[in-house]
C-alpha positions as CSV (number, residue, x, y, z in Angstrom):
1,M,-77.6,-13.4,43.8
2,E,-74.4,-12.8,41.9
3,I,-76.1,-10.2,39.8
4,A,-77.3,-8.3,42.9
5,Q,-73.8,-8.4,44.2
6,L,-72.3,-7.1,41.1
7,E,-74.8,-4.3,40.9
8,A,-73.7,-3.4,44.5
9,Q,-70.2,-3.4,43.6
10,L,-70.9,-1.2,40.4
11,Q,-72.3,1.5,42.7
12,A,-69.3,1.3,45.1
13,I,-66.7,1.7,42.2
14,A,-67.4,5.5,42.2
15,S,-65.7,5.9,45.5
16,V,-62.7,3.7,44.7
17,E,-59.6,5.9,44.2
18,K,-57.3,3.3,42.5
19,F,-57.3,-0.4,41.5
20,T,-54.6,-2.9,42.5
21,Y,-54.0,-6.4,41.1
22,G,-55.0,-9.2,43.5
23,T,-56.1,-12.7,43.8
24,G,-59.6,-12.7,42.8
25,S,-61.8,-9.7,42.3
26,S,-63.4,-7.3,44.7
27,Y,-64.2,-4.2,42.7
28,A,-65.7,-2.2,45.7
29,E,-62.2,-2.7,47.3
30,G,-60.3,-1.6,44.2
31,I,-59.1,-5.1,43.5
32,L,-58.8,-6.5,40.0
33,G,-58.2,-10.2,39.5
34,H,-56.3,-11.9,36.7
35,D,-59.5,-12.4,34.5
36,D,-60.3,-8.8,34.8
37,V,-56.8,-7.7,33.5
38,L,-57.1,-10.1,30.5
39,R,-60.5,-8.7,29.6
40,L,-59.6,-4.9,30.4
41,T,-56.3,-4.9,28.4
42,P,-57.5,-5.7,24.8
43,Q,-60.4,-3.2,25.3
44,C,-58.1,-0.4,26.5
45,V,-55.5,-0.9,23.7
46,E,-58.3,-0.7,21.1
47,A,-59.9,2.3,22.5
48,H,-57.0,4.4,23.2
49,P,-54.5,5.2,20.6
50,L,-52.2,6.9,22.9
51,L,-51.9,3.8,25.0
52,R,-50.7,2.1,21.9
53,R,-48.0,4.6,21.3
54,V,-46.9,4.7,25.0
55,V,-46.7,1.0,25.1
56,A,-44.4,0.9,21.8
57,S,-42.2,3.8,23.1
58,R,-41.7,2.2,26.6
59,F,-41.4,-1.3,25.5
60,P,-39.9,-1.7,22.0
61,F,-39.5,-5.5,22.6
62,I,-42.4,-7.4,23.9
63,F,-41.8,-11.2,24.3
64,V,-44.7,-13.4,25.3
65,D,-43.8,-16.7,27.1
66,E,-46.2,-19.7,26.9
67,S,-48.0,-18.0,24.2
68,Q,-50.1,-21.0,23.4
69,D,-52.3,-20.5,26.5
70,T,-52.3,-16.6,26.2
71,N,-55.9,-15.4,25.7
72,P,-56.5,-14.7,22.1
73,E,-57.7,-11.0,22.5
74,V,-54.5,-10.3,24.3
75,V,-52.6,-11.7,21.4
76,E,-54.5,-9.8,18.9
77,A,-54.0,-6.3,21.0
78,L,-50.1,-7.0,21.1
79,R,-50.1,-7.6,17.2
80,S,-52.3,-4.6,16.6
81,I,-49.8,-2.5,18.5
82,A,-46.7,-4.0,16.4
83,A,-48.8,-3.6,13.2
84,E,-49.5,0.0,13.9
85,Q,-46.0,0.8,15.4
86,P,-43.3,-0.5,12.9
87,R,-40.3,0.2,15.4
88,M,-41.9,-2.3,17.9
89,C,-40.9,-6.0,17.9
90,V,-43.4,-8.6,19.3
91,G,-42.2,-12.2,19.8
92,F,-44.4,-15.1,20.7
93,F,-42.7,-18.1,22.4
94,G,-44.7,-21.3,23.0
95,D,-45.4,-24.8,22.1
96,P,-48.9,-25.3,20.6
97,M,-48.7,-28.8,21.7
98,Q,-48.7,-27.7,25.2
99,K,-51.9,-25.8,24.8
100,I,-53.9,-27.1,27.9
101,Y,-56.4,-24.4,28.9
102,M,-59.5,-23.8,27.0
103,S,-59.0,-20.0,26.8
104,G,-55.6,-20.3,25.1
105,T,-55.0,-18.9,21.6
106,G,-52.9,-22.2,20.5
107,A,-50.7,-21.4,17.6
108,V,-50.1,-17.9,16.7
109,P,-50.7,-17.2,13.1
110,L,-47.8,-15.7,11.1
111,G,-48.4,-12.1,9.9
112,D,-46.6,-10.2,7.0
113,G,-42.9,-9.9,7.7
114,W,-43.2,-12.3,10.4
115,A,-40.7,-15.2,10.9
116,E,-41.3,-18.7,12.4
117,I,-38.3,-20.4,14.4
118,R,-38.7,-23.9,15.1
119,K,-37.0,-25.5,18.0
120,P,-36.8,-29.4,17.9
121,E,-34.2,-29.9,20.7
122,N,-35.5,-31.4,23.7
123,F,-32.9,-30.9,26.6
124,R,-35.1,-32.4,29.4
125,C,-36.3,-36.0,28.6
126,P,-34.2,-39.2,28.7
127,T,-34.0,-41.2,25.4
128,S,-36.9,-43.7,26.7
129,V,-39.2,-40.8,27.6
130,L,-38.2,-38.8,24.3
131,G,-39.4,-42.0,22.3
132,V,-42.7,-41.7,24.1
133,V,-43.4,-38.0,23.7
134,N,-42.4,-38.1,20.0
135,A,-44.8,-41.1,19.5
136,I,-47.6,-38.7,21.2
137,R,-46.8,-35.8,18.9
138,A,-46.8,-38.1,15.8
139,T,-50.4,-37.7,15.6
140,G,-50.6,-34.0,16.6
141,D,-48.2,-31.6,14.9
142,G,-45.8,-34.2,13.9
143,L,-42.8,-32.4,15.4
144,V,-39.8,-34.9,16.1
145,Q,-37.8,-33.7,18.9
146,T,-34.2,-34.5,18.9
147,R,-31.2,-34.7,21.3
148,G,-32.7,-35.7,24.8
149,R,-31.0,-35.2,28.0
150,T,-27.3,-35.6,28.4
151,V,-24.8,-35.8,31.3
152,K,-21.1,-35.2,31.2
153,V,-18.9,-38.3,32.1
154,G,-15.5,-37.1,32.1
155,D,-15.2,-35.2,28.9
156,V,-17.8,-37.0,27.1
157,E,-21.4,-36.1,26.7
158,Q,-23.7,-39.1,27.2
159,H,-27.4,-39.5,26.6
160,V,-29.4,-40.6,29.6
161,A,-31.6,-43.6,29.0
162,G,-34.1,-43.3,31.8
163,T,-37.2,-45.5,31.9
164,A,-40.6,-45.3,30.6
165,N,-43.3,-47.8,31.9
166,L,-47.2,-48.1,31.3
167,F,-49.5,-49.9,33.7
168,V,-52.9,-51.0,33.0
169,L,-55.0,-51.8,36.1
170,P,-58.6,-52.3,37.0
171,A,-60.8,-49.6,38.0
172,D,-61.8,-50.9,41.4
173,D,-61.6,-49.9,45.1
174,Q,-58.0,-50.9,45.3
175,R,-56.7,-47.8,43.4
176,S,-54.6,-46.2,46.1
177,A,-53.1,-49.7,47.3
178,R,-52.2,-50.2,43.6
179,L,-50.6,-47.0,43.3
180,A,-48.4,-47.7,46.4
181,A,-47.7,-51.0,44.9
182,I,-46.6,-49.4,41.5
183,R,-44.2,-47.3,43.3
184,T,-42.6,-50.0,45.2
185,W,-42.1,-52.0,41.9
186,L,-40.6,-48.7,40.4
187,A,-38.2,-48.5,43.4
188,A,-37.0,-52.2,42.9
189,E,-36.9,-52.0,39.0
190,T,-34.9,-48.8,38.8
191,N,-33.0,-49.5,42.1
192,D,-34.1,-46.1,43.4
193,E,-35.8,-45.8,46.6
194,L,-36.7,-42.4,46.2
195,W,-39.8,-43.5,44.4
196,Q,-41.3,-44.3,47.6
197,S,-40.6,-40.8,49.0
198,D,-43.4,-38.5,50.0
199,V,-41.3,-35.6,50.7
200,F,-40.6,-32.7,48.3
201,E,-36.8,-33.4,48.4
202,G,-37.8,-36.8,47.0
203,D,-38.6,-35.1,43.5
204,V,-41.7,-37.4,42.8
205,R,-44.8,-36.3,41.4
206,L,-48.0,-38.3,41.2
207,L,-50.1,-36.4,38.5
208,V,-53.9,-36.6,38.9
209,L,-56.1,-35.0,36.5
210,V,-58.3,-33.2,39.0
211,H,-57.5,-31.8,42.6
212,R,-60.5,-34.1,43.8
213,M,-58.5,-37.3,43.4
214,A,-55.6,-35.9,45.3
215,A,-58.0,-34.9,47.9
216,A,-59.4,-38.3,48.3
217,R,-55.9,-39.8,48.6
218,L,-54.5,-37.1,51.0
219,G,-57.4,-37.0,53.3
220,F,-59.3,-33.8,52.7
221,P,-62.2,-35.0,50.4
222,N,-65.0,-33.2,52.5
223,L,-63.2,-29.9,52.4
224,Y,-62.5,-30.1,48.6
225,S,-66.2,-31.0,47.9
226,A,-67.4,-28.2,50.2
227,L,-65.7,-25.4,48.4
228,N,-65.9,-27.0,44.9
229,D,-69.1,-28.8,44.2
230,H,-71.7,-26.1,43.0
231,A,-69.5,-23.4,44.4
232,P,-68.9,-19.9,42.8
233,T,-65.8,-19.8,40.6
234,S,-64.0,-17.5,43.3
235,L,-64.0,-20.5,45.8
236,A,-63.4,-23.5,43.4
237,E,-60.5,-21.8,41.8
238,G,-59.0,-20.7,45.2
239,I,-58.8,-24.2,46.6
240,A,-55.3,-24.9,44.7
241,D,-53.4,-22.3,46.4
242,G,-55.4,-21.5,49.6
243,S,-56.7,-18.0,48.1
244,A,-60.5,-18.6,48.5
245,W,-61.7,-16.4,51.2
246,P,-62.6,-18.9,53.7
247,L,-59.3,-20.6,53.3
248,R,-57.0,-17.5,53.6
249,P,-56.9,-17.2,57.4
250,I,-56.3,-21.1,57.6
251,A,-53.5,-21.2,55.1
252,Q,-51.9,-17.9,55.9
253,Q,-52.3,-17.4,59.6
254,I,-54.0,-20.2,61.7
255,L,-51.9,-23.3,60.6
256,P,-48.6,-21.5,60.4
257,M,-49.1,-20.0,63.8
258,V,-50.2,-23.4,65.4
259,T,-47.1,-25.0,63.6
260,A,-44.8,-22.3,64.9
261,A,-46.5,-22.6,68.5
262,R,-45.7,-26.3,68.5
263,E,-42.1,-25.8,67.5
264,G,-41.7,-23.1,70.3
265,D,-41.2,-20.3,67.5
266,R,-42.4,-17.7,69.5
267,F,-41.0,-15.0,66.9
268,T,-43.3,-16.3,64.2
269,V,-46.3,-16.5,66.7
270,M,-45.9,-12.8,67.7
271,S,-45.4,-11.7,64.0
272,I,-48.8,-13.2,63.1
273,L,-50.4,-11.8,66.2
274,R,-49.1,-8.3,65.6
275,L,-50.1,-8.5,62.2
276,A,-53.7,-9.9,62.7
277,S,-55.0,-9.8,66.2
278,P,-57.2,-7.1,67.0
279,K,-56.3,-6.9,70.6
280,L,-52.9,-5.9,69.4
281,E,-54.0,-2.8,67.6
282,P,-52.3,0.3,68.8
283,E,-55.7,1.9,69.6
284,R,-56.7,-1.1,71.7
285,L,-53.4,-1.2,73.8
286,R,-53.2,2.3,74.4
287,G,-53.7,3.2,78.1
288,Q,-53.7,-0.5,79.3
289,P,-50.9,-2.9,80.5
290,A,-49.8,-5.3,77.9
291,A,-49.2,-8.2,80.1
292,P,-52.9,-9.2,80.6
293,V,-53.6,-8.8,76.9
294,L,-50.6,-11.2,76.1
295,T,-51.6,-13.7,78.7
296,G,-55.2,-13.8,77.4
297,L,-53.8,-14.3,73.7
298,Q,-51.5,-17.1,74.9
299,Q,-54.3,-18.9,76.6
300,A,-56.4,-18.6,73.4
301,L,-53.5,-19.9,71.3
302,D,-52.9,-23.0,73.7
303,F,-56.7,-23.8,73.3
304,L,-56.4,-23.4,69.5
305,V,-53.3,-25.7,69.4
306,A,-55.3,-28.1,71.3
307,M,-58.2,-27.9,69.0
308,L,-56.0,-28.6,66.1
309,A,-54.1,-31.5,67.8
310,D,-54.1,-35.0,66.6
311,G,-57.2,-36.8,67.6
312,S,-59.2,-33.6,68.0
313,Q,-62.8,-34.0,67.2
314,A,-63.3,-30.2,66.6
315,T,-64.7,-28.8,63.3
316,V,-63.5,-26.0,61.4
317,G,-66.5,-23.8,62.5
318,E,-65.6,-24.3,66.1
319,V,-62.1,-23.2,65.3
320,M,-63.4,-20.1,63.6
321,R,-65.8,-19.6,66.5
322,H,-63.0,-19.7,69.1
323,I,-60.8,-17.2,67.1
324,R,-63.7,-14.7,66.8
325,N,-64.6,-15.0,70.5
326,T,-60.9,-14.6,71.7
327,E,-60.2,-11.9,69.1
328,L,-57.0,-14.0,68.4
329,L,-57.0,-13.1,64.8
330,R,-59.1,-10.7,62.7
331,L,-61.5,-12.6,60.5
332,D,-63.2,-11.6,57.3
333,D,-66.5,-9.9,57.8
334,R,-68.1,-12.5,55.4
335,F,-67.7,-15.0,58.1
336,G,-70.2,-13.2,60.4
337,P,-73.5,-14.8,59.1
338,H,-71.8,-18.2,59.2
339,L,-70.7,-18.2,62.8
340,V,-73.9,-17.4,64.7
341,D,-75.7,-20.1,66.7
342,E,-78.4,-20.7,63.8
343,P,-77.0,-19.5,60.7
344,V,-79.7,-18.3,58.1
345,D,-78.8,-18.1,54.3
346,D,-78.5,-14.5,53.8
347,G,-78.4,-14.8,49.8
348,S,-74.6,-14.3,49.5
349,T,-72.9,-16.3,46.9
350,G,-71.5,-19.7,48.1
351,F,-73.4,-19.7,51.5
352,A,-74.1,-23.4,51.5
353,N,-70.5,-24.1,50.5
354,V,-69.0,-22.1,53.3
355,Q,-71.4,-23.8,55.7
356,A,-70.2,-27.3,54.5
357,F,-66.5,-26.2,54.8
358,L,-67.2,-25.1,58.4
359,A,-68.7,-28.4,59.1
360,C,-65.4,-30.3,58.2
361,H,-63.2,-31.9,60.6
362,V,-60.0,-30.0,61.6
363,G,-58.1,-32.9,60.6
364,E,-58.6,-32.2,56.9
365,L,-57.0,-28.9,57.3
366,W,-53.6,-30.6,57.8
367,A,-54.1,-32.8,54.7
368,Y,-55.2,-30.0,52.8
369,R,-51.9,-27.9,54.0
370,R,-49.6,-30.8,52.7
371,Y,-51.2,-30.4,49.3
372,F,-51.2,-26.6,48.7
373,T,-47.8,-26.2,50.2
374,E,-46.5,-29.1,47.7
375,E,-45.3,-31.2,50.7
376,S,-47.0,-34.1,49.3
377,P,-46.1,-35.8,46.0
378,F,-49.4,-35.0,44.4
379,A,-50.1,-32.4,41.6
380,T,-52.5,-32.0,38.8
381,H,-51.9,-32.5,35.1
382,H,-52.5,-28.9,34.4
383,G,-50.4,-27.6,37.4
384,V,-47.1,-28.9,36.4
385,K,-46.6,-27.3,33.0
386,G,-43.3,-25.6,32.8
387,A,-41.9,-27.7,35.7
388,Q,-39.8,-31.0,35.6
389,F,-39.2,-33.8,38.0
390,E,-36.8,-36.8,38.2
391,R,-39.7,-39.3,38.8
392,V,-43.2,-38.7,37.2
393,L,-46.2,-41.1,37.8
394,V,-49.0,-40.0,35.8
395,V,-52.4,-41.2,36.9
396,V,-55.1,-41.8,34.5
397,D,-58.6,-42.5,35.7
398,D,-61.6,-41.1,33.6
399,E,-64.0,-42.5,35.9
400,E,-62.8,-40.9,38.9
401,A,-61.9,-37.6,37.5
402,A,-65.2,-37.1,35.7
403,F,-63.7,-34.5,33.4
404,H,-65.6,-34.5,30.1
405,Q,-63.2,-32.2,28.5
406,Y,-60.7,-35.0,28.4
407,S,-61.1,-38.6,27.6
408,Y,-58.1,-40.8,27.9
409,G,-60.3,-43.9,27.2
410,K,-61.3,-42.4,23.6
411,Y,-57.6,-41.2,23.1
412,F,-56.1,-44.7,23.9
413,G,-58.9,-46.3,21.9
414,Y,-60.6,-48.5,24.4
415,V,-63.6,-46.3,24.5
416,P,-65.5,-45.6,21.3
417,L,-65.9,-42.1,19.8
418,S,-69.3,-40.4,19.9
419,D,-71.2,-39.2,16.9
420,N,-70.4,-35.6,18.0
421,D,-66.6,-36.6,18.1
422,R,-66.7,-38.0,14.6
423,A,-68.7,-34.8,13.4
424,R,-66.1,-32.6,14.7
425,I,-63.2,-34.5,13.4
426,D,-64.9,-34.4,10.0
427,A,-65.3,-30.6,10.2
428,C,-61.7,-30.4,11.3
429,E,-62.7,-28.8,14.5
430,E,-61.0,-29.3,17.9
431,T,-62.0,-32.6,19.7
432,V,-61.5,-34.4,22.8
433,L,-58.7,-36.4,21.3
434,D,-56.8,-33.3,20.7
435,R,-57.3,-31.9,24.3
436,T,-56.2,-35.1,25.7
437,R,-53.2,-35.6,23.5
438,R,-51.8,-32.2,24.5
439,L,-52.5,-32.8,28.2
440,F,-50.9,-36.3,28.0
441,Y,-47.9,-34.9,26.2
442,V,-47.2,-32.2,28.9
443,C,-47.6,-34.7,31.7
444,C,-45.2,-37.2,30.0
445,S,-42.8,-34.7,29.0
446,R,-42.2,-33.6,32.7
447,A,-39.9,-36.6,33.4
448,V,-36.1,-36.0,33.7
449,K,-35.2,-39.5,34.6
450,D,-38.1,-42.0,34.9
451,L,-41.7,-42.0,33.7
452,A,-44.5,-44.2,34.6
453,V,-48.2,-44.0,33.6
454,V,-50.9,-46.0,35.3
455,L,-54.3,-46.3,33.5
456,F,-57.1,-47.4,35.6
457,V,-59.7,-49.0,33.2
458,P,-63.0,-51.0,33.4
459,D,-62.0,-53.7,31.0
460,V,-58.3,-54.3,31.3
461,P,-57.8,-56.9,28.5
462,A,-59.6,-54.5,26.1
463,A,-57.6,-51.6,27.1
464,L,-54.5,-53.6,26.8
465,A,-55.3,-54.6,23.3
466,A,-56.2,-51.0,22.3
467,I,-52.9,-49.4,23.9
468,T,-50.6,-51.9,22.5
469,E,-52.0,-51.0,19.0
470,K,-51.6,-47.3,19.8
471,N,-47.8,-47.9,20.1
472,L,-46.9,-45.0,22.3
473,F,-44.9,-47.2,24.6
474,P,-42.5,-50.1,23.7
475,Q,-44.7,-53.2,24.1
476,A,-42.3,-54.7,26.6
477,S,-42.9,-51.7,28.7
478,V,-46.9,-52.0,28.7
479,R,-47.6,-54.1,31.8
480,G,-50.8,-55.4,33.5
481,I,-51.7,-56.1,37.0
482,E,-49.7,-59.4,37.2
483,A,-46.4,-57.2,37.0
484,L,-47.0,-56.0,40.5
485,A,-46.7,-59.4,41.9
486,R,-43.5,-60.2,40.3
487,P,-40.1,-59.8,42.0
488,K,-37.6,-57.6,40.6
489,G,-36.2,-59.0,37.3
490,S,-39.0,-61.6,37.1
491,G,-40.0,-61.7,33.5
492,A,-39.1,-58.0,33.0
493,A,-35.4,-58.5,31.5
494,P,-36.1,-57.2,28.1
495,A,-37.6,-54.1,29.1
496,S,-35.1,-53.2,31.7
497,A,-32.3,-54.1,29.5
498,A,-33.6,-51.8,26.8
499,M,-33.9,-48.9,29.2
500,R,-30.7,-48.9,30.9
C-alpha cells in the first residue's frame, strides 16, 4: 500500500512549485520531512560542484553541534566541501559517549590538518553524580571528567555534593506504587519535598526507556498502542510531539479550545475558530448575518466541552464526528473514510491504527496532553539529551520496555551475554553493551543535584550481586526493597553522610 501511495505522490510532484520543510513528508503538497533533508543534502553536495562553492563562500565557518548523532553522510558531505574549499573551516562539536541514535556517526575521524580539542570539564553534575558518570565512562572511552558543579558561597566557589542512589526492586505488578514510594523516600532522605512534585516547576524527571511506559503510568495506554503498534513510521514517530496527522487537531485545536472555553478565555476560542472553522470562512459569511453562525458555533462548542468533561463516556471518534457534523473545525480529509457509519478499509496506510485511535476513550486525550506538553514528570531516556534537571529518577525495566537494542540486564551483568553478543565483542563491533552504556551515561549525567536509578529486575539478589560487582555506585548507595520501609535515617547514615 505504501508503494502505491508513493507512486501517486511521484506523479503529483510535477505540479509542485516549491518544497518547504515540515513535520513529516507529503511530497504531493511540497512538504519535505527531516529525513528527506538528510538524504537529499549529501546527494546534492556530491552532484553539484557549484553548490559546494556557494556553501563555502556563504558560510566560511560551519560548526556542527551534537556531531556524534549527525547522519554519517551529512558529516562526509561537509568534510568534502572543506577538503575542496581550503578557506572554509568545519568544526564538529560532540561527545561520542552521548551517541544514542542508531543513525549517528559517533566519533568523527580526524583528517589531515585537523585538530582535536578535548574538554574534560563537567560543569553540570554534583560530585556524587560525577563519580557515577566517570565510572560509566571508564569502560567506554575512559575520559575522566573533572571539576563538577560549583556554587558561590560568599566569595568562595564550593563543590555541590548532591546525592546518587540506586534501587533494585522486583519486576512485579507493584511497579508504579514502588516508584511513588521511592520518590517519598528521596523527599525524606534529601529533605526536599519537590521530589514528589508532578508539575513542571518541580524540576523532577522520571526517565523511562520508551513512551509506552509513560503512557501506562499517565493513563493513555490505548491511545499509544493504537498509533504505535504495527503503525507506519509517520504515525508512531508523531506521538511524542502530537505531529501525527490524527493527533494534530487534538493537540493544536480541540484540547486548547476546550481548555480556553473552560477558563472563559473567549479570545483564544475565537482565534482558533477564525483560523480553523469552515463556517467562519469569508466566502461562507458573505451575505448572511454573523449572529446565527456564532450562536451555532457556541452550541457546538458547549456540546464539545461536555463530551470532553470528566466522567464523559465519549470516544475520540464521537468527538471527531461531532466536529465534522457541526463544522466546528476543519478536519484533515484523511478522517473521511473513518467517520462514516460503517468504515471500510480503503487501503490507506495505518487504517487499522486510526480506527483503534478513534475507539479510545476521551479521558486518554487529557492524559496524553499532560505528556506531550511536558506537564508530567515523565520523559524518555532519549528525549532528554541536552537537558538538565535538579532531580532525575532513571527507571530501568527491560521487561516492560521490550526494547532489544538495549539491555540493562546485560550491561549490569545479571543477564548473560548471547553467543551473538560475544561474537560482536570478539570482532570489535558495536554491541548492546556499548549502546546501553552510552544511553545510561546520558540519563545519569542530566542530574544537577540529585540522581536516583531504579532497576526492576526478575531476581533481586542476583541483580544486587552483579550490580555491586559493577561498582558504578558506592556500595552504601545501592539499596533493595527493604530501604523503602525504613524511616529517614534508619540504617542509611553512612550513605547520607557521604553525600551531603
